[in-house]
C-alpha positions as CSV (number, residue, x, y, z in Angstrom):
1,M,-30.4,-52.5,-12.1
2,I,-32.0,-50.6,-14.6
3,A,-31.6,-51.3,-18.4
4,I,-31.6,-47.7,-20.0
5,V,-32.3,-49.2,-23.9
6,D,-29.4,-47.6,-25.9
7,Y,-30.7,-47.2,-29.4
8,D,-29.2,-44.5,-31.0
9,A,-32.2,-42.4,-30.1
10,G,-30.1,-39.9,-28.2
11,N,-30.5,-38.2,-24.4
12,L,-29.2,-41.4,-22.7
13,R,-26.7,-39.0,-20.4
14,S,-29.1,-37.0,-19.3
15,V,-31.3,-40.1,-18.0
16,K,-28.7,-41.6,-16.3
17,R,-27.7,-38.8,-14.4
18,A,-31.3,-38.2,-13.3
19,C,-31.3,-41.9,-11.9
20,D,-27.9,-41.5,-10.2
21,A,-29.7,-38.1,-8.7
22,V,-32.1,-40.6,-6.8
23,G,-29.6,-43.5,-5.9
24,L,-31.2,-45.6,-8.6
25,E,-28.3,-48.0,-10.3
26,S,-28.6,-48.1,-14.1
27,L,-26.5,-49.0,-17.1
28,F,-26.8,-48.1,-21.1
29,T,-27.0,-51.1,-23.1
30,Q,-27.3,-52.0,-26.4
31,D,-27.4,-55.9,-26.1
32,P,-30.7,-57.1,-26.6
33,E,-30.1,-60.3,-24.3
34,V,-29.1,-57.8,-21.1
35,V,-32.8,-55.9,-22.6
36,A,-35.1,-59.0,-22.2
37,R,-33.7,-60.1,-18.9
38,A,-33.7,-57.0,-17.2
39,E,-35.2,-56.3,-13.7
40,K,-36.5,-52.9,-14.8
41,I,-36.2,-50.3,-18.3
42,I,-36.1,-46.9,-19.1
43,F,-37.0,-46.8,-22.7
44,P,-36.3,-42.9,-23.5
45,G,-35.6,-41.6,-27.5
46,V,-35.9,-38.4,-29.2
47,G,-35.9,-37.6,-32.6
48,H,-37.7,-39.4,-35.7
49,A,-39.6,-42.3,-34.9
50,R,-39.3,-44.2,-37.9
51,S,-35.4,-44.6,-37.9
52,A,-35.8,-45.0,-34.4
53,M,-37.9,-48.1,-35.2
54,E,-35.6,-49.1,-37.8
55,T,-32.9,-49.6,-35.5
56,L,-35.0,-50.9,-33.0
57,T,-35.8,-54.0,-35.8
58,R,-32.2,-54.2,-37.0
59,T,-30.3,-54.8,-33.4
60,G,-33.0,-56.7,-32.2
61,L,-34.0,-54.5,-29.3
62,R,-38.1,-54.7,-30.5
63,E,-38.0,-58.4,-29.9
64,A,-36.3,-58.0,-26.7
65,M,-38.1,-54.8,-25.5
66,L,-41.6,-57.6,-26.7
67,E,-40.3,-60.2,-24.7
68,A,-39.5,-58.0,-21.4
69,A,-43.3,-56.7,-21.6
70,A,-44.6,-60.1,-22.0
71,R,-42.8,-61.3,-19.0
72,G,-43.6,-58.3,-16.6
73,T,-40.8,-56.4,-16.7
74,P,-41.6,-52.8,-15.5
75,I,-40.8,-50.9,-18.4
76,L,-40.8,-46.5,-18.2
77,G,-41.0,-45.2,-21.7
78,I,-40.1,-41.4,-22.1
79,C,-40.8,-39.0,-25.4
80,V,-40.3,-41.2,-28.5
81,G,-39.6,-44.3,-26.4
82,A,-43.5,-43.7,-25.4
83,Q,-44.5,-42.9,-28.7
84,L,-43.3,-46.0,-30.1
85,L,-45.1,-47.9,-26.9
86,L,-48.1,-47.1,-29.0
87,D,-49.8,-49.1,-32.2
88,G,-48.5,-46.5,-34.6
89,S,-47.0,-42.6,-35.6
90,E,-48.2,-40.4,-37.8
91,E,-44.5,-40.0,-38.2
92,G,-43.2,-41.9,-40.7
93,P,-45.9,-43.4,-40.7
94,T,-44.2,-45.7,-38.2
95,E,-45.8,-49.0,-37.0
96,G,-45.2,-48.5,-32.8
97,L,-44.4,-51.7,-30.5
98,R,-48.8,-52.1,-30.3
99,L,-47.9,-52.6,-26.5
100,I,-50.4,-49.6,-25.5
101,P,-53.4,-48.8,-27.5
102,G,-53.5,-45.9,-29.6
103,M,-51.6,-43.8,-32.1
104,T,-48.8,-40.7,-32.1
105,R,-50.2,-37.9,-33.4
106,R,-48.7,-34.4,-34.9
107,F,-50.0,-31.4,-33.4
108,A,-52.5,-29.6,-35.9
109,L,-52.9,-26.3,-34.2
110,S,-55.2,-23.2,-34.8
111,D,-53.4,-20.7,-32.7
112,P,-50.6,-19.3,-34.7
113,N,-49.0,-17.9,-31.3
114,L,-48.4,-21.3,-30.5
115,K,-45.0,-23.3,-31.7
116,I,-44.2,-26.5,-33.1
117,P,-42.3,-28.3,-31.4
118,H,-43.7,-27.6,-28.3
119,I,-41.1,-26.7,-25.8
120,G,-40.8,-25.9,-22.4
121,W,-42.6,-26.7,-18.8
122,N,-46.2,-27.1,-18.7
123,E,-49.0,-28.1,-16.3
124,V,-49.6,-32.3,-16.0
125,Q,-53.2,-32.7,-14.7
126,V,-53.8,-36.5,-13.6
127,V,-57.3,-37.8,-15.0
128,K,-56.4,-41.4,-13.6
129,P,-54.5,-42.2,-10.5
130,H,-50.9,-44.2,-11.2
131,F,-48.8,-44.9,-8.9
132,L,-46.1,-43.5,-10.4
133,L,-48.1,-40.3,-10.3
134,E,-48.9,-39.9,-7.0
135,G,-48.4,-36.6,-4.9
136,L,-48.7,-34.8,-7.9
137,Q,-50.6,-31.4,-7.3
138,P,-52.7,-29.2,-9.5
139,G,-50.1,-26.7,-10.7
140,D,-47.1,-29.2,-11.3
141,E,-45.0,-28.8,-14.1
142,F,-43.1,-31.0,-16.3
143,Y,-40.4,-30.2,-19.4
144,F,-41.5,-31.0,-22.7
145,V,-39.9,-30.9,-26.3
146,H,-42.1,-32.6,-28.7
147,S,-44.0,-32.3,-32.1
148,Y,-46.2,-35.3,-31.6
149,Y,-48.5,-36.5,-28.8
150,L,-49.6,-39.4,-27.3
151,D,-53.3,-40.0,-28.5
152,A,-54.1,-43.3,-26.4
153,A,-57.3,-45.4,-25.6
154,P,-59.2,-43.9,-22.5
155,S,-58.2,-47.1,-20.7
156,A,-54.6,-46.4,-21.1
157,L,-54.4,-42.7,-20.2
158,H,-53.7,-41.3,-16.8
159,A,-52.8,-37.4,-17.7
160,V,-53.6,-34.7,-20.0
161,S,-51.8,-31.3,-20.4
162,D,-53.0,-28.5,-22.6
163,Y,-51.0,-26.8,-25.4
164,G,-53.7,-25.4,-27.9
165,G,-56.3,-28.5,-26.5
166,K,-55.7,-31.1,-24.2
167,F,-53.3,-33.9,-25.4
168,G,-52.3,-37.5,-23.5
169,C,-49.0,-37.1,-21.9
170,A,-48.9,-40.2,-20.0
171,I,-50.5,-43.6,-20.3
172,G,-49.9,-47.1,-18.8
173,R,-51.6,-50.5,-18.9
174,D,-50.5,-53.5,-16.6
175,N,-46.1,-53.4,-16.3
176,L,-45.8,-50.1,-18.9
177,F,-45.9,-46.7,-18.3
178,A,-45.1,-43.8,-20.3
179,T,-44.8,-40.1,-20.4
180,Q,-44.5,-37.3,-23.1
181,F,-42.9,-35.0,-21.1
182,H,-39.2,-35.5,-19.9
183,P,-38.4,-36.4,-16.2
184,E,-35.2,-36.2,-15.9
185,K,-35.7,-32.7,-16.9
186,S,-38.0,-31.9,-15.0
187,G,-36.3,-31.1,-11.6
188,R,-37.9,-32.5,-8.5
189,F,-41.3,-33.5,-10.1
190,G,-39.1,-35.9,-12.5
191,L,-36.6,-37.2,-10.1
192,R,-39.9,-38.2,-7.8
193,L,-41.2,-40.1,-10.6
194,L,-37.8,-42.1,-11.0
195,Q,-37.9,-42.7,-7.5
196,R,-41.3,-44.2,-7.7
197,F,-40.5,-46.2,-10.6
198,A,-37.6,-47.9,-8.8
199,D,-40.2,-48.4,-6.0
200,W,-42.7,-50.2,-8.6
201,D,-43.5,-53.6,-9.1
202,G,-45.5,-53.1,-12.5
203,G,-48.3,-54.5,-11.2
204,R,-50.1,-51.5,-9.1
205,C,-52.0,-48.5,-10.5
């Protein structure tokens, strides 16, 4: 069973529908004990990083996430959920969970034709192999909605996209993997990533 962390950061139902579409058993939960002991965790989120972290801390879900990560539980972060796995975010600013080295940065674009937030389909380029990204080909696109991006340490960077310059869009470390794009809104490529997450033991890259 996959626990989808419910910390009032939205977008849960589309994640659940995507899991259902590929036959993955999943449930929403706000219970820290369920999260801490889950077999696998999806950590989604949209909105403001600081308010999301404040909710995680207030509800006990922050400590539950840290405990699950330390236990080796496979965790998939999505969008704000991905950003919160890093050391911190320029949004707020906000301290992150410090599970993956790096920072969340706001886009600073010089091209006036490029708008913030970055919304829409964009190509994802693998720069370091990972089990969850196997089968991805040049030209394959995922769906993005964000004003901030993942500036992770090179050791943690697995994929980039381009919006006025290259930016990190998929990162990982040990049993953690996270995407700035939304797999649950990315058609067959996103569904394939979720299916591979179901098969991932957290130990393979």
